[in-house]
N, CA, C and O atoms as a GROMACS GRO file, in nm:
protein
  332
    1MET      N    1  17.706  -7.359   5.313
    1MET     CA    2  17.794  -7.297   5.211
    1MET      C    3  17.850  -7.173   5.347
    1MET      O    4  17.815  -7.057   5.371
    2SER      N    5  17.922  -7.241   5.394
    2SER     CA    6  18.028  -7.032   5.498
    2SER      C    7  18.066  -6.958   5.430
    2SER      O    8  18.049  -6.993   5.314
    3PHE      N    9  18.112  -6.869   5.441
    3PHE     CA   10  18.143  -6.762   5.431
    3PHE      C   11  18.346  -6.798   5.465
    3PHE      O   12  18.396  -6.865   5.556
    4LYS      N   13  18.424  -6.714   5.338
    4LYS     CA   14  18.562  -6.730   5.351
    4LYS      C   15  18.572  -6.637   5.442
    4LYS      O   16  18.601  -6.676   5.555
    5PHE      N   17  18.551  -6.490   5.418
    5PHE     CA   18  18.542  -6.373   5.476
    5PHE      C   19  18.419  -6.310   5.521
    5PHE      O   20  18.306  -6.314   5.472
    6GLY      N   21  18.479  -6.230   5.659
    6GLY     CA   22  18.408  -6.142   5.694
    6GLY      C   23  18.329  -5.980   5.699
    6GLY      O   24  18.406  -5.889   5.669
    7LEU      N   25  18.227  -5.950   5.723
    7LEU     CA   26  18.238  -5.756   5.698
    7LEU      C   27  18.356  -5.735   5.771
    7LEU      O   28  18.421  -5.783   5.864
    8ASN      N   29  18.354  -5.614   5.665
    8ASN     CA   30  18.466  -5.533   5.656
    8ASN      C   31  18.612  -5.599   5.687
    8ASN      O   32  18.718  -5.550   5.726
    9GLN      N   33  18.577  -5.711   5.660
    9GLN     CA   34  18.718  -5.790   5.654
    9GLN      C   35  18.843  -5.723   5.546
    9GLN      O   36  18.823  -5.754   5.429
   10LEU      N   37  18.954  -5.646   5.568
   10LEU     CA   38  19.033  -5.616   5.461
   10LEU      C   39  19.085  -5.704   5.343
   10LEU      O   40  19.201  -5.744   5.328
   11VAL      N   41  18.976  -5.726   5.261
   11VAL     CA   42  19.094  -5.808   5.132
   11VAL      C   43  19.155  -5.789   5.018
   11VAL      O   44  19.168  -5.669   4.993
   12GLU      N   45  19.195  -5.856   4.944
   12GLU     CA   46  19.301  -5.826   4.772
   12GLU      C   47  19.237  -5.926   4.654
   12GLU      O   48  19.210  -6.045   4.636
   13ILE      N   49  19.231  -5.807   4.593
   13ILE     CA   50  19.199  -5.899   4.472
   13ILE      C   51  19.294  -5.934   4.390
   13ILE      O   52  19.352  -5.858   4.312
   14HIS      N   53  19.311  -6.048   4.406
   14HIS     CA   54  19.399  -6.156   4.347
   14HIS      C   55  19.458  -6.087   4.192
   14HIS      O   56  19.572  -6.066   4.150
   15VAL      N   57  19.338  -6.069   4.142
   15VAL     CA   58  19.439  -5.978   3.964
   15VAL      C   59  19.480  -5.900   4.028
   15VAL      O   60  19.588  -5.925   4.081
   16SER      N   61  19.408  -5.751   4.057
   16SER     CA   62  19.526  -5.631   3.998
   16SER      C   63  19.583  -5.549   4.147
   16SER      O   64  19.591  -5.428   4.169
   17GLY      N   65  19.622  -5.684   4.252
   17GLY     CA   66  19.631  -5.577   4.391
   17GLY      C   67  19.601  -5.515   4.466
   17GLY      O   68  19.627  -5.508   4.586
   18GLU      N   69  19.506  -5.428   4.362
   18GLU     CA   70  19.447  -5.341   4.494
   18GLU      C   71  19.405  -5.379   4.602
   18GLU      O   72  19.474  -5.475   4.636
   19PHE      N   73  19.310  -5.352   4.694
   19PHE     CA   74  19.251  -5.430   4.814
   19PHE      C   75  19.182  -5.301   4.892
   19PHE      O   76  19.226  -5.186   4.892
   20GLY      N   77  19.050  -5.357   4.967
   20GLY     CA   78  18.910  -5.297   4.999
   20GLY      C   79  18.842  -5.366   5.128
   20GLY      O   80  18.873  -5.474   5.179
   21ALA      N   81  18.769  -5.303   5.157
   21ALA     CA   82  18.747  -5.360   5.244
   21ALA      C   83  18.580  -5.480   5.221
   21ALA      O   84  18.496  -5.398   5.182
   22VAL      N   85  18.540  -5.561   5.225
   22VAL     CA   86  18.403  -5.641   5.236
   22VAL      C   87  18.310  -5.540   5.294
   22VAL      O   88  18.322  -5.514   5.414
   23LYS      N   89  18.172  -5.452   5.186
   23LYS     CA   90  18.048  -5.477   5.232
   23LYS      C   91  17.978  -5.551   5.250
   23LYS      O   92  17.894  -5.530   5.337
   24ALA      N   93  17.976  -5.662   5.187
   24ALA     CA   94  17.810  -5.748   5.188
   24ALA      C   95  17.886  -5.880   5.112
   24ALA      O   96  17.988  -5.896   5.045
   25ARG      N   97  17.772  -5.970   5.164
   25ARG     CA   98  17.789  -6.091   5.061
   25ARG      C   99  17.630  -6.198   5.051
   25ARG      O  100  17.517  -6.187   5.098
   26ALA      N  101  17.695  -6.295   4.967
   26ALA     CA  102  17.598  -6.301   4.942
   26ALA      C  103  17.599  -6.453   4.890
   26ALA      O  104  17.711  -6.485   4.850
   27GLU      N  105  17.467  -6.593   4.878
   27GLU     CA  106  17.511  -6.687   4.888
   27GLU      C  107  17.380  -6.742   4.844
   27GLU      O  108  17.268  -6.727   4.893
   28TYR      N  109  17.431  -6.825   4.711
   28TYR     CA  110  17.304  -6.870   4.618
   28TYR      C  111  17.247  -6.991   4.616
   28TYR      O  112  17.316  -7.085   4.654
   29ALA      N  113  17.113  -7.017   4.572
   29ALA     CA  114  16.988  -7.093   4.664
   29ALA      C  115  17.064  -7.265   4.488
   29ALA      O  116  17.042  -7.386   4.500
   30ASN      N  117  17.135  -7.202   4.375
   30ASN     CA  118  17.198  -7.281   4.258
   30ASN      C  119  17.412  -7.292   4.296
   30ASN      O  120  17.503  -7.254   4.223
   31GLY      N  121  17.417  -7.348   4.417
   31GLY     CA  122  17.547  -7.366   4.423
   31GLY      C  123  17.678  -7.283   4.393
   31GLY      O  124  17.798  -7.310   4.396
   32SER      N  125  17.584  -7.145   4.354
   32SER     CA  126  17.702  -7.043   4.280
   32SER      C  127  17.819  -7.046   4.407
   32SER      O  128  17.787  -7.071   4.523
   33GLU      N  129  17.922  -7.024   4.376
   33GLU     CA  130  18.064  -6.944   4.426
   33GLU      C  131  17.953  -6.837   4.497
   33GLU      O  132  17.872  -6.763   4.440
   34ASN      N  133  17.976  -6.856   4.630
   34ASN     CA  134  17.949  -6.699   4.789
   34ASN      C  135  18.035  -6.605   4.669
   34ASN      O  136  18.117  -6.634   4.582
   35GLY      N  137  17.968  -6.472   4.719
   35GLY     CA  138  17.957  -6.328   4.627
   35GLY      C  139  18.037  -6.265   4.761
   35GLY      O  140  18.050  -6.310   4.875
   36TYR      N  141  18.074  -6.164   4.708
   36TYR     CA  142  18.122  -6.030   4.796
   36TYR      C  143  18.172  -5.908   4.772
   36TYR      O  144  18.271  -5.896   4.700
   37TYR      N  145  18.104  -5.786   4.834
   37TYR     CA  146  18.087  -5.699   4.791
   37TYR      C  147  18.130  -5.590   4.820
   37TYR      O  148  18.060  -5.516   4.890
   38VAL      N  149  18.339  -5.524   4.747
   38VAL     CA  150  18.383  -5.502   4.812
   38VAL      C  151  18.403  -5.328   4.780
   38VAL      O  152  18.379  -5.285   4.668
   39HIS      N  153  18.441  -5.251   4.876
   39HIS     CA  154  18.440  -5.092   4.874
   39HIS      C  155  18.610  -5.088   4.859
   39HIS      O  156  18.689  -5.130   4.943
   40TYR      N  157  18.640  -5.031   4.738
   40TYR     CA  158  18.832  -5.044   4.711
   40TYR      C  159  18.858  -4.921   4.622
   40TYR      O  160  18.778  -4.881   4.537
   41LYS      N  161  18.992  -4.858   4.653
   41LYS     CA  162  19.041  -4.735   4.545
   41LYS      C  163  19.102  -4.829   4.450
   41LYS      O  164  19.197  -4.904   4.475
   42ALA      N  165  19.010  -4.813   4.293
   42ALA     CA  166  19.108  -4.820   4.235
   42ALA      C  167  19.262  -4.770   4.195
   42ALA      O  168  19.331  -4.686   4.253
   43GLY      N  169  19.300  -4.862   4.055
   43GLY     CA  170  19.434  -4.841   4.070
   43GLY      C  171  19.392  -4.640   3.986
   43GLY      O  172  19.457  -4.540   4.017
   44ASP      N  173  19.324  -4.639   3.928
   44ASP     CA  174  19.326  -4.438   3.896
   44ASP      C  175  19.255  -4.343   3.990
   44ASP      O  176  19.192  -4.244   3.953
   45GLY      N  177  19.272  -4.380   4.109
   45GLY     CA  178  19.240  -4.286   4.238
   45GLY      C  179  19.063  -4.306   4.269
   45GLY      O  180  18.999  -4.273   4.369
   46ARG      N  181  19.026  -4.359   4.170
   46ARG     CA  182  18.891  -4.352   4.220
   46ARG      C  183  18.841  -4.450   4.321
   46ARG      O  184  18.921  -4.541   4.343
   47ALA      N  185  18.697  -4.455   4.406
   47ALA     CA  186  18.648  -4.518   4.528
   47ALA      C  187  18.570  -4.608   4.442
   47ALA      O  188  18.490  -4.557   4.363
   48VAL      N  189  18.584  -4.733   4.447
   48VAL     CA  190  18.497  -4.816   4.331
   48VAL      C  191  18.404  -4.920   4.463
   48VAL      O  192  18.477  -4.969   4.550
   49THR      N  193  18.322  -4.936   4.468
   49THR     CA  194  18.243  -5.101   4.460
   49THR      C  195  18.170  -5.186   4.400
   49THR      O  196  18.081  -5.158   4.319
   50GLN      N  197  18.203  -5.299   4.438
   50GLN     CA  198  18.206  -5.376   4.283
   50GLN      C  199  18.140  -5.558   4.325
   50GLN      O  200  18.125  -5.565   4.447
   51TRP      N  201  18.122  -5.617   4.293
   51TRP     CA  202  18.075  -5.727   4.330
   51TRP      C  203  18.204  -5.872   4.266
   51TRP      O  204  18.224  -5.902   4.148
   52PHE      N  205  18.263  -5.928   4.376
   52PHE     CA  206  18.306  -6.045   4.324
   52PHE      C  207  18.294  -6.140   4.381
   52PHE      O  208  18.217  -6.146   4.477
   53ASP      N  209  18.401  -6.295   4.318
   53ASP     CA  210  18.336  -6.447   4.326
   53ASP      C  211  18.450  -6.482   4.465
   53ASP      O  212  18.572  -6.462   4.458
   54GLU      N  213  18.414  -6.509   4.527
   54GLU     CA  214  18.500  -6.534   4.651
   54GLU      C  215  18.659  -6.635   4.580
   54GLU      O  216  18.777  -6.608   4.603
   55SER      N  217  18.630  -6.693   4.537
   55SER     CA  218  18.788  -6.729   4.426
   55SER      C  219  18.905  -6.608   4.377
   55SER      O  220  19.026  -6.632   4.381
   56ASP      N  221  18.846  -6.467   4.327
   56ASP     CA  222  18.871  -6.376   4.294
   56ASP      C  223  18.923  -6.287   4.455
   56ASP      O  224  18.983  -6.180   4.442
   57LEU      N  225  18.908  -6.317   4.534
   57LEU     CA  226  18.975  -6.281   4.651
   57LEU      C  227  19.007  -6.323   4.763
   57LEU      O  228  18.963  -6.423   4.820
   58VAL      N  229  19.151  -6.184   4.830
   58VAL     CA  230  19.263  -6.348   4.959
   58VAL      C  231  19.277  -6.206   5.059
   58VAL      O  232  19.242  -6.089   5.060
   59MET      N  233  19.333  -6.279   5.118
   59MET     CA  234  19.277  -6.235   5.315
   59MET      C  235  19.416  -6.196   5.311
   59MET      O  236  19.522  -6.258   5.299
   60VAL      N  237  19.375  -6.047   5.328
   60VAL     CA  238  19.532  -5.929   5.335
   60VAL      C  239  19.566  -5.957   5.534
   60VAL      O  240  19.542  -5.920   5.649
   61GLU      N  241  19.610  -6.016   5.480
   61GLU     CA  242  19.652  -6.028   5.620
   61GLU      C  243  19.831  -5.906   5.763
   61GLU      O  244  19.922  -5.829   5.731
   62ALA      N  245  19.800  -5.944   5.855
   62ALA     CA  246  19.824  -5.873   5.992
   62ALA      C  247  20.008  -5.845   5.944
   62ALA      O  248  20.030  -5.934   5.862
   63GLU      N  249  20.106  -5.782   5.959
   63GLU     CA  250  20.203  -5.804   5.891
   63GLU      C  251  20.284  -5.922   6.025
   63GLU      O  252  20.324  -6.038   6.028
   64GLU      N  253  20.271  -5.791   6.133
   64GLU     CA  254  20.315  -5.827   6.264
   64GLU      C  255  20.242  -5.981   6.313
   64GLU      O  256  20.266  -6.017   6.428
   65ALA      N  257  20.151  -6.072   6.222
   65ALA     CA  258  20.052  -6.134   6.272
   65ALA      C  259  19.955  -6.211   6.161
   65ALA      O  260  19.833  -6.210   6.141
   66PRO      N  261  20.072  -6.279   6.096
   66PRO     CA  262  20.100  -6.322   5.906
   66PRO      C  263  19.961  -6.442   6.028
   66PRO      O  264  19.954  -6.469   6.148
   67GLY      N  265  19.860  -6.486   5.870
   67GLY     CA  266  19.771  -6.567   5.880
   67GLY      C  267  19.612  -6.515   5.960
   67GLY      O  268  19.499  -6.564   5.970
   68GLN      N  269  19.682  -6.386   6.006
   68GLN     CA  270  19.511  -6.336   6.117
   68GLN      C  271  19.499  -6.213   6.001
   68GLN      O  272  19.593  -6.156   5.946
   69PRO      N  273  19.324  -6.186   5.975
   69PRO     CA  274  19.317  -6.142   5.898
   69PRO      C  275  19.272  -6.011   5.944
   69PRO      O  276  19.254  -6.012   6.066
   70ILE      N  277  19.250  -5.919   5.898
   70ILE     CA  278  19.232  -5.740   5.935
   70ILE      C  279  19.119  -5.684   5.892
   70ILE      O  280  19.116  -5.679   5.769
   71TYR      N  281  19.025  -5.641   5.944
   71TYR     CA  282  18.919  -5.604   5.979
   71TYR      C  283  18.942  -5.397   6.024
   71TYR      O  284  19.011  -5.335   6.105
   72GLY      N  285  18.836  -5.359   5.914
   72GLY     CA  286  18.862  -5.191   5.859
   72GLY      C  287  18.746  -5.172   5.902
   72GLY      O  288  18.645  -5.230   5.864
   73SER      N  289  18.756  -5.057   6.014
   73SER     CA  290  18.651  -4.990   6.136
   73SER      C  291  18.601  -4.849   6.017
   73SER      O  292  18.657  -4.784   5.929
   74THR      N  293  18.477  -4.853   6.076
   74THR     CA  294  18.414  -4.715   5.971
   74THR      C  295  18.454  -4.608   6.108
   74THR      O  296  18.473  -4.490   6.077
   75GLU      N  297  18.466  -4.636   6.226
   75GLU     CA  298  18.415  -4.501   6.319
   75GLU      C  299  18.586  -4.531   6.385
   75GLU      O  300  18.644  -4.640   6.378
   76LEU      N  301  18.630  -4.430   6.436
   76LEU     CA  302  18.707  -4.433   6.526
   76LEU      C  303  18.658  -4.467   6.716
   76LEU      O  304  18.535  -4.467   6.725
   77PRO      N  305  18.710  -4.486   6.816
   77PRO     CA  306  18.648  -4.500   6.920
   77PRO      C  307  18.637  -4.366   6.981
   77PRO      O  308  18.732  -4.287   6.971
   78LYS      N  309  18.512  -4.329   7.053
   78LYS     CA  310  18.555  -4.155   7.096
   78LYS      C  311  18.696  -4.125   7.178
   78LYS      O  312  18.728  -4.168   7.289
   79GLY      N  313  18.740  -4.073   7.125
   79GLY     CA  314  18.852  -3.958   7.163
   79GLY      C  315  18.979  -4.000   7.102
   79GLY      O  316  19.078  -3.929   7.118
   80ASP      N  317  18.989  -4.141   7.014
   80ASP     CA  318  19.138  -4.153   6.912
   80ASP      C  319  19.143  -4.042   6.765
   80ASP      O  320  19.054  -4.007   6.687
   81VAL      N  321  19.259  -4.019   6.772
   81VAL     CA  322  19.265  -3.953   6.607
   81VAL      C  323  19.359  -4.029   6.592
   81VAL      O  324  19.446  -4.062   6.673
   82VAL      N  325  19.330  -4.084   6.396
   82VAL     CA  326  19.428  -4.054   6.338
   82VAL      C  327  19.562  -3.989   6.310
   82VAL      O  328  19.580  -3.877   6.263
   83GLN      N  329  19.647  -4.072   6.344
   83GLN     CA  330  19.799  -3.968   6.326
   83GLN      C  331  19.852  -3.997   6.200
   83GLN      O  332  19.954  -3.941   6.162
   0.00000   0.00000   0.00000
């Protein structure tokens, strides 16, 4: 079974509308659906990391390129700054 979401890809938690980045993925020998360890900001402002089933997640798309996934970066390239 292949993975629907990539590492560091931004995903939305379908039921809550919160979004975060995929930090780990798991596949299971018993045929269960893939799992994703997602780091996100919860509605109450806390940083949370939790496992979700693949069917609980939706791809976050780039507005300027519908259908294209967005990947978060963990480090900025040398010389770049956040504005």
